[in-house]
C-alpha positions in Angstrom: 55.5 123.6 14.9 57.9 122.1 17.6 59.3 123.4 20.9 62.5 124.2 19.0 60.8 126.1 16.3 58.4 127.9 18.6 59.4 131.4 19.4 60.9 131.3 23.0 58.3 133.7 24.3 55.5 131.4 23.0 56.8 128.2 24.8 54.8 126.5 27.4 56.6 125.7 30.7 56.8 122.0 29.8 58.0 122.7 26.3 60.7 125.0 27.7 61.9 122.4 30.3 62.2 119.7 27.6 64.1 122.0 25.2 66.5 123.2 27.8 67.3 119.6 28.6 68.1 118.9 24.9 70.1 122.1 24.5 72.2 121.2 27.5 73.2 117.7 26.0 73.8 119.1 22.5 76.0 122.1 23.6 78.1 119.8 25.9 78.8 117.6 22.9 80.0 120.6 20.8 82.1 121.9 23.7 83.9 118.5 24.0 84.8 118.5 20.3 86.0 122.1 20.1 88.0 122.5 23.4 89.5 119.0 23.7 89.8 117.5 20.2 90.6 120.6 18.2 87.9 119.3 15.8 84.8 121.5 16.2 81.4 119.9 15.5 79.3 122.9 15.0 79.8 126.3 13.5 80.4 129.4 15.6 77.0 130.8 14.3 75.0 127.5 15.0 76.7 127.2 18.4 76.0 130.8 19.3 72.5 130.4 18.1 72.0 127.4 20.4 73.4 129.4 23.4 71.3 132.3 22.5 68.2 130.2 22.4 69.1 128.6 25.8 69.6 132.0 27.3 66.4 133.4 26.1 64.5 130.5 27.5 66.3 130.6 30.8 65.5 134.3 31.1 61.7 133.8 30.5 61.7 130.7 32.8 64.3 131.3 35.5 62.9 128.5 37.8 63.8 126.1 34.9 67.4 126.9 34.7 69.2 123.6 34.9 72.3 123.0 37.0 74.0 121.5 33.9 72.9 124.5 31.9 75.4 125.6 29.2 75.3 129.0 30.8 77.1 127.4 33.9 79.9 125.6 31.9 83.0 126.4 30.1 85.3 124.3 27.8 85.8 120.6 28.2 88.2 118.3 30.1 91.9 118.1 29.2 93.0 115.4 26.8 95.2 112.5 27.7 98.9 112.6 27.2 99.6 115.7 29.2 100.2 116.2 32.9 97.1 118.1 34.2 97.5 121.5 35.7 94.9 123.1 38.1 94.3 126.6 37.5 94.4 128.7 40.6 91.7 131.0 39.2 89.3 129.3 36.7 89.7 130.2 32.9 86.3 131.1 31.8 84.7 131.8 28.5 82.6 134.7 27.5 79.1 135.5 26.8 78.1 136.7 23.3 76.5 139.7 21.7 75.4 139.7 18.2 73.8 143.1 17.7 74.2 146.7 18.8 71.2 146.2 21.0 73.0 143.2 22.7 75.9 145.5 23.4 73.6 148.2 24.9 71.9 145.5 27.0 75.4 144.4 28.2 75.9 147.9 29.6 72.5 148.2 31.0 73.1 144.9 32.9 76.3 146.2 34.5 74.4 149.3 35.6 71.6 147.2 37.1 74.0 144.8 38.8 75.9 147.6 40.4 72.8 149.6 41.0 74.2 152.6 38.8 72.1 155.1 37.0 71.3 154.0 33.4 73.2 156.9 32.1 76.3 156.2 34.2 79.4 156.1 31.9 80.7 152.5 31.8 84.3 152.6 30.3 85.4 149.5 28.7 88.5 148.2 26.7 87.7 146.9 23.2 90.1 144.2 21.7 90.0 141.9 18.8 88.8 138.3 19.7 91.6 136.1 18.4 90.7 132.7 16.9 93.3 130.6 18.6 94.1 128.4 21.6 93.8 130.0 25.2 96.6 129.5 27.6 97.7 130.4 31.1 101.4 131.0 31.9 102.3 131.0 35.7 105.2 133.2 36.8 106.6 133.1 40.2 108.9 136.0 41.2 109.2 137.0 37.5 110.1 133.5 36.2 107.9 131.2 34.1 107.3 128.0 36.0 104.4 126.3 34.2 101.9 127.0 31.3 98.7 125.2 30.6 95.7 125.2 28.2 92.2 126.1 29.2 91.1 122.6 29.5 87.7 122.5 31.3 88.3 125.8 32.8 89.5 124.5 36.1 92.2 122.1 34.9 94.2 122.2 31.8 97.1 120.4 30.0 100.7 121.2 30.9 102.2 122.8 27.8 105.2 124.5 29.5 107.8 122.9 27.2 105.8 123.9 24.1 105.0 127.4 25.3 108.7 128.1 25.8 109.3 127.6 22.1 107.4 130.9 21.2 110.3 133.2 21.2 108.3 136.4 21.9 106.9 134.9 25.2 109.0 136.2 28.1 110.7 133.4 30.2 111.7 136.1 32.7 109.7 139.3 33.3 111.5 142.5 32.8 111.6 145.1 35.6 109.6 144.7 38.9 107.5 141.6 39.0 104.7 140.4 41.4 105.4 137.3 43.7 102.8 135.4 41.5 100.9 136.0 38.4 99.1 133.8 35.8 99.2 135.5 32.4 96.3 134.7 30.1 96.5 134.9 26.4 95.7 133.3 23.1 98.2 131.4 20.8 97.5 131.6 17.1 99.1 131.2 13.6 99.1 133.9 10.9 97.2 133.3 7.7 100.5 133.4 5.8 102.2 130.9 8.1 99.2 128.6 8.0 99.4 128.5 4.2 103.1 127.7 4.4 102.6 125.1 7.0 99.9 123.3 4.9 102.1 123.4 1.7 104.9 121.8 3.8 102.5 119.2 5.2 101.1 118.3 1.7 104.7 118.0 0.4 105.5 115.3 2.9 101.9 113.7 2.7 101.2 114.7 6.3 98.0 116.1 8.0 96.4 119.1 6.4 95.0 121.4 8.8 91.4 122.9 8.3 92.2 126.4 9.4 94.7 128.4 11.3 93.0 127.9 14.6 93.3 124.1 14.4 96.8 124.4 13.2 97.9 126.5 16.1 96.0 124.2 18.5 97.5 121.1 17.1 101.0 122.6 17.1 100.8 123.8 20.8 99.4 120.5 22.0 102.2 118.3 20.8 103.7 115.6 23.1 107.0 116.3 21.5 108.0 119.9 21.9 110.4 119.5 19.0 107.5 119.5 16.7 106.1 122.7 18.3 109.3 124.5 17.9 109.2 124.0 14.1 105.7 125.6 13.9 105.5 129.4 13.5 103.2 130.2 16.6 102.4 133.6 17.9 100.4 135.0 20.8 98.7 138.0 22.3 98.5 138.4 26.2 95.3 140.1 27.4 94.6 139.1 31.1 95.5 137.4 34.4 94.3 134.8 36.7 96.1 134.5 40.2 97.9 137.6 41.2 99.9 138.3 44.4 102.1 141.2 45.2 100.8 143.9 42.8 97.6 145.6 42.0 96.1 147.7 39.1 93.3 150.2 38.9 92.1 149.4 35.3 92.3 146.9 32.7 94.2 149.4 30.5 96.8 149.9 33.2 97.3 146.1 33.2 97.8 145.9 29.5 100.4 148.7 29.6 102.2 146.6 32.4 102.2 143.5 30.2 104.0 145.5 27.5 106.7 146.7 30.0 107.2 143.1 31.0 107.9 142.1 27.5 104.5 140.5 26.4 102.9 141.1 23.1 99.5 143.0 23.4 97.2 143.5 20.5 97.9 146.8 19.0 94.2 147.4 18.2 93.0 147.3 21.7 91.5 150.6 22.8 89.4 152.2 25.5 85.8 153.2 24.7 83.7 155.5 26.9 80.2 154.9 25.4 78.2 152.3 23.6 78.4 154.4 20.5 82.3 154.2 20.6 82.1 150.4 21.3 80.1 149.9 18.1 82.2 152.2 16.2 85.4 150.2 17.2 83.6 147.0 16.3 82.5 148.3 12.9 86.1 149.5 11.9 87.5 146.2 13.0 84.9 144.4 10.8 86.0 146.5 7.9 89.7 145.8 8.4 89.1 142.1 9.2 90.3 140.7 5.8 93.4 142.9 5.9 94.6 141.5 9.3 97.4 138.9 9.3 95.5 136.6 11.8 91.9 135.3 12.1 89.5 137.0 14.4 85.8 136.3 15.1 84.7 139.4 16.8 85.5 141.9 19.5 85.8 141.6 23.3 84.6 144.3 25.6 85.8 144.4 29.3 84.8 146.8 32.0 87.9 149.0 32.5 87.6 149.6 36.2 89.0 146.6 38.2 87.0 147.4 41.3 83.8 147.2 39.2 85.0 143.8 37.7 85.6 142.5 41.2 82.0 143.5 42.2 80.5 142.2 39.0 82.2 138.8 39.5 81.2 135.8 37.5 78.3 133.5 36.5 79.2 129.8 36.2 81.0 129.9 32.8 81.7 133.6 32.1 82.5 137.0 33.9 79.7 139.5 34.1 82.1 142.2 33.3 83.1 141.0 29.7 81.3 140.0 26.6 82.2 139.0 23.0 80.6 140.9 20.2 80.7 138.2 17.3 80.9 138.7 13.6 78.2 137.4 11.2 78.5 133.8 9.7 79.6 132.5 6.3 77.5 130.5 4.1 77.7 127.9 1.2 75.8 125.3 -0.7 76.2 121.5 -0.5 74.2 118.3 -0.9 72.8 116.0 1.8 74.1 112.5 0.9 72.1 110.7 3.6 70.4 111.2 6.9 71.3 108.9 9.9 69.4 108.5 13.1 71.8 108.2 16.1 70.7 106.8 19.5 72.2 108.4 22.6 72.6 107.1 26.2 69.2 108.4 27.3 67.5 106.9 24.2 67.3 110.1 22.3 67.0 109.7 18.6 68.8 112.5 16.8 69.0 113.1 13.0 72.3 113.8 11.5 72.8 114.9 8.0 75.9 113.6 6.1 76.9 116.2 3.6 79.0 116.3 0.5 82.2 117.9 1.9 82.4 121.7 1.0 85.0 124.3 1.8 83.3 127.3 3.7 85.7 130.0 4.5 88.7 127.7 4.5 87.1 124.9 6.5 85.9 121.6 5.2 82.5 120.6 6.5 80.7 117.3 6.1 77.9 116.8 8.6 75.2 118.6 10.6 73.1 117.7 13.5 69.4 118.6 13.0 68.5 118.6 16.6 65.0 116.6 16.4 62.4 115.3 14.0 60.4 118.5 14.1 63.3 120.6 12.8 63.8 118.0 10.1 60.1 118.1 9.2 59.8 121.9 9.3 62.7 122.5 7.0 61.7 119.3 5.0 65.3 118.2 4.6 65.6 115.2 2.4 68.4 113.0 1.1 69.7 114.4 -2.1 68.7 118.0 -1.3 70.9 120.9 -2.0 71.0 123.0 1.2 72.4 126.3 2.3 74.7 126.0 5.3 76.3 128.5 7.6 79.4 128.7 9.6 81.6 131.2 11.3 84.9 129.4 12.0 83.9 125.9 13.1 83.5 122.7 11.1 79.9 121.5 11.3 77.4 123.9 9.9 73.8 124.8 10.6 71.4 124.1 7.7 69.5 127.3 7.0 67.2 126.3 4.1 66.7 123.8 1.3 67.1 124.9 -2.3 63.8 123.6 -3.6 64.7 124.6 -7.1 67.4 122.0 -7.1 65.5 119.2 -5.4 65.6 115.9 -7.4 62.2 115.0 -8.9 62.2 111.5 -7.3 62.8 113.1 -3.9 60.8 111.7 -0.9 60.2 113.2 2.5 62.3 111.6 5.2 60.2 109.4 7.4 61.4 109.7 11.0 61.3 106.1 12.6 59.0 105.3 15.3 61.1 102.4 16.3 64.7 102.3 17.5 67.0 101.8 14.6 69.3 99.8 17.0 67.1 97.6 19.1 63.7 97.8 17.3 61.9 99.0 20.4 59.1 101.5 20.1 60.4 105.1 20.1 58.0 107.4 21.9 57.7 111.0 22.2 56.1 112.6 25.3 53.6 115.5 25.0 55.3 118.8 24.5 58.9 117.2 24.3 61.0 117.8 21.2 62.8 114.5 21.4 61.6 111.0 20.6 63.3 108.3 22.7 63.8 104.6 22.5 61.9 102.7 25.2 64.4 99.7 25.0 66.3 100.9 28.0 68.7 98.2 29.2 67.9 95.9 26.2 69.0 98.6 23.7 72.7 98.1 23.0 73.1 101.7 21.7 72.0 103.1 25.1 74.0 100.6 27.1 77.1 101.2 24.9 76.6 104.9 25.3 76.1 104.7 29.0 79.5 102.8 29.3 81.2 105.3 27.0 79.9 108.1 29.2 81.1 106.3 32.4 84.6 106.0 31.2 84.7 109.4 29.5 87.2 112.2 30.5 84.8 114.1 32.7 83.7 110.9 34.5 86.1 108.1 35.3 88.5 109.0 32.6 89.7 105.5 31.9 92.2 105.4 29.0 92.1 102.5 26.5 88.3 102.4 26.1 87.8 103.9 22.7 84.5 103.7 20.9 85.4 100.5 19.0 86.7 98.7 22.1 83.6 99.5 24.1 81.4 98.2 21.2 83.5 95.1 20.8 83.8 94.4 24.5 79.9 94.8 24.8 79.2 92.5 21.9 81.4 89.8 23.2 79.9 90.0 26.7 83.1 91.2 28.5 81.7 94.5 29.6 77.8 94.9 29.8 77.6 97.5 32.6 80.1 99.7 34.6 80.7 97.0 37.2 82.0 94.7 34.6 84.9 97.2 34.0 86.3 96.6 37.5 85.7 92.9 37.6 87.1 92.2 34.1 90.6 91.2 35.3 89.5 88.7 37.9 86.9 87.2 35.5 89.8 85.9 33.6 89.7 89.0 31.4 93.5 88.9 30.7 93.2 85.5 29.1 90.1 86.5 27.0 91.9 89.7 25.9 94.9 87.7 24.8 92.7 85.7 22.4 91.6 88.8 20.7 93.3 90.3 17.7 95.3 93.4 18.3 95.7 92.8 22.1 99.1 91.8 23.5 100.8 91.8 26.9 101.6 95.6 27.0 98.3 96.8 25.8 96.5 94.5 28.3 98.7 95.7 31.1 98.0 99.4 30.1 94.3 98.7 30.1 94.2 97.1 33.5 96.6 99.7 34.9 94.2 102.4 33.6 91.3 100.8 35.3 93.0 100.2 38.5 94.1 103.9 38.7 90.5 104.9 38.7 89.3 102.8 41.6 89.1 106.0 43.7 87.1 108.9 42.4 85.6 112.1 43.8 81.9 112.3 44.5 81.0 114.8 41.9 82.7 112.9 39.0 81.1 109.6 40.2 77.6 111.1 40.2 78.1 112.5 36.8 79.5 109.2 35.6 76.2 107.6 36.5 74.5 109.2 33.4 71.3 110.4 35.2 69.1 112.3 33.0 69.5 116.1 33.4 72.5 115.6 35.7 75.5 117.1 34.0 78.8 118.2 35.6 77.4 121.3 37.2 74.3 119.4 38.7 76.6 116.6 39.9 78.9 119.2 41.6 76.0 121.0 43.2 74.6 117.6 44.6 78.0 116.6 45.9 78.5 119.9 47.5 75.2 119.8 49.2 75.1 116.2 50.4 78.8 115.7 50.9 78.9 111.9 50.5 77.4 109.1 48.3 75.7 107.6 51.3 74.0 110.8 52.3 72.9 111.4 48.6 71.4 107.9 48.4 69.6 108.2 51.7 68.3 111.6 50.7 66.9 110.4 47.5 65.3 107.4 49.1 63.6 109.7 51.6 62.4 112.2 48.9 60.1 109.8 47.0 57.1 111.6 48.2 56.6 115.4 47.6 55.5 116.2 51.1 58.7 115.0 52.8 61.3 117.2 54.1 63.8 115.3 52.0 62.0 116.4 48.9 61.6 120.0 50.0 65.4 120.0 50.8 66.2 118.8 47.4 64.0 121.5 45.8 65.5 124.1 48.1 68.9 123.7 46.4 69.5 126.7 44.2 68.2 126.0 40.7 67.1 122.5 41.1 63.5 122.2 40.0 60.9 119.5 40.0 62.0 118.1 36.7 65.6 117.4 37.7 64.3 116.1 41.1 62.0 113.7 39.5 64.8 112.2 37.4 67.1 112.0 40.3 64.7 110.2 42.5 63.6 107.8 39.7 67.3 106.8 39.2 67.9 105.9 42.7 64.5 104.3 43.1 65.3 101.7 40.2 66.4 98.5 41.8 68.8 97.8 38.9 70.6 101.0 39.6 70.8 100.4 43.3 72.3 97.0 42.6 74.9 98.5 40.4 75.8 101.1 43.0 76.0 98.3 45.7 78.3 96.2 43.4 80.4 99.2 42.5 80.9 99.9 46.2 82.8 96.5 46.4 85.2 97.5 43.6 85.8 101.3 44.0 86.1 104.1 46.6 84.0 107.3 46.3 85.6 110.1 48.1 83.4 112.6 50.0 83.2 116.0 48.4 86.0 118.4 49.3 84.8 122.0 49.4 87.3 124.6 48.1 89.3 126.4 50.7 87.7 129.7 51.6 89.8 130.4 54.6 88.0 131.3 57.8 84.8 132.3 56.1 82.0 132.2 58.7 79.5 131.0 56.2 81.5 128.3 54.5 79.4 125.1 54.2 76.3 126.9 55.5 72.9 127.0 53.6 71.8 130.5 53.2 68.7 132.1 51.7 68.1 135.8 50.6 64.7 137.2 50.9 63.2 140.8 50.6 65.1 143.9 49.1 68.8 144.2 49.8 69.6 147.9 50.1 73.5 147.7 50.2 73.9 145.7 47.0 71.8 143.8 44.5 70.4 140.4 45.2 72.4 138.7 42.5 75.6 140.4 43.7 75.0 139.2 47.2 74.4 135.7 46.1 77.5 135.6 44.1 79.5 136.9 47.0 78.1 134.3 49.3 79.0 131.5 47.0 82.7 132.8 46.7 82.7 132.6 50.6 81.7 128.8 50.4 78.0 129.1 51.3 75.3 127.1 49.6 72.7 129.6 48.4 69.3 128.0 48.5 66.0 129.3 46.7 63.7 128.2 49.6 63.8 127.7 53.3 63.8 124.3 54.8 64.7 122.8 58.2 68.3 122.5 56.9 68.6 126.2 56.3 71.3 127.8 58.4 70.7 131.4 57.8 68.1 133.7 56.3 69.1 137.2 55.3 65.9 139.3 55.3 65.6 142.8 53.8 62.6 145.1 53.6 59.5 143.5 52.0 60.5 139.9 53.1 57.4 137.6 52.8 56.7 134.0 52.8 60.4 132.8 53.2 60.7 135.0 56.3 57.5 133.5 57.8 58.6 130.0 56.9 62.0 130.7 58.6 60.4 131.9 61.8 58.1 128.9 61.9 61.0 126.5 61.5 63.2 128.4 64.0 65.9 129.2 61.4 68.2 132.1 62.3 67.2 135.3 60.6 69.5 138.4 60.3 69.2 141.8 58.7 71.3 142.8 55.9 73.6 144.9 58.1 74.0 142.0 60.5 74.9 139.6 57.6 77.6 141.9 56.2 79.0 142.5 59.6 79.1 138.7 60.0 81.1 138.1 56.8 83.4 141.1 57.4 81.8 143.9 55.4 80.3 144.4 52.0 83.5 144.3 49.9 83.4 141.1 47.6 
């Protein structure tokens, strides 16, 4: 039995850390394909199962929660070809519920966070979860000025011209309008319109869409708005982002205001006063699902009281006051044509099953990632096997089981390689780790190519023109062997060398070098992420950038943190949710001479900008490192931490010399003693709230 197959409550701490690392990387790949490429790479069911597994492990081992955890992320970066739009208020995704007990626990969590009695009524709105593309439309003084996709949650694509083609979307709000409001909603295509579109596409031998969601997303994200206007798009509005000049008491009140402004609101949305009412609404929606004109994949519950929503706030990728109750998955049978071992940038060997394409609920699926060799062995999946797959709206399925009664007689068990299929180096698997890794490092072309691909990716340097084939070709020809080579290519006579290559001419070469030169200045958090350090995803990179401020400070701190007894090491571990495993990988990266040489050479070619903290006005704790200890009597610990972060503070899990402020409640223990020993300022809960201007958050 492997870590992935072991029940989460039976995992050792080492197994849990290894699996959380793998889950973070795998879920990030699926997010990229779904949100950016409109070509999902995992089923809703499989994706939700991965997130549920991740959440369960994190709950059991809270100290192991990674800063690049899927629980802290939403979406993916916006695609190229559109102007980028910054959301004033992030567009987050939702946590998931799959059972009635999950829904009950959602309500219990709200009561615990707000410190309400468990039997306190928590009124919610319940609305169908539309399977479409999220958008945000900004209105100033009642007039539409810009619209954008969700993108990575912070930054999306400008689709203003496209959204204006949807006739039922108001360009000017009817009646009294606020000074500013960002309307959030979902664009979709009805089942009937989807069928007509595909028939028309087939008639002119154009692209056939896999499902209505992909058709809607592809139609809305057209560079040419004339294409969008020819597509039958619809939408439902359901929420808001930034808002100035108007206030509401409840979610329901806001939905009624949306209607008065001329927006389309889903007619099946209702208010539920109890969990029993929520489940009844969900059950009825499931019964009527097939009759609906549009695709849905569940129901969304939102706390109705907006003052409670404000207090509940958000975790990294989702609001605490809302959850999606998902429908069950669909299944089908198909055949495993072959099993391929892919090598990632960290050397991870991942088995991928290539399937005979099969239609599952209107979607053609053809491949499945099997996570690791243990899952492959446990399910005994072989080439030629007939397998049962599961999906719930996406493309790549989860393999549930093998139909042994249909297994070919000559079938042989798949032998997982102990050597890298790319470079031939030994592939090892550390004790209690679920992943086998190539030891080739820099000599492994697969790892080198993946690292360069990661470096130029949208979340990192975002250099256009470096597609997968170009990176491989440039690497094989010796033009680009490492990140520095990208920025020295032109002065190494790269223009002449490219002119000698088939498919490259003056304009395409100019575009490539222009794209490179536009990225010679980059923010610290994107740069740290681009380095491809193990366990350092976007969230971790931002956390490090926020804490250390500059690349110079970060490098000095990592050099000083080599020994566990140093203040620098203790400071690193004091950063909220950075544990020993992440710290080890960080320190090891900066200790490697090759990596330091690359950083030094990059410094001659690019400028890494210091981290710019978000504007939090005149917050008295902005930029300060704060630690909470003991019992808080005015609000829950989690609520206080969330509030401090919105005010620009860095919330730490332990006290160090760098700590600015310790908030000590009754029962404070070792952290209080440590603060007193170090001379760190300690305040009571009442003094803290007086400092920040009261409890309201």
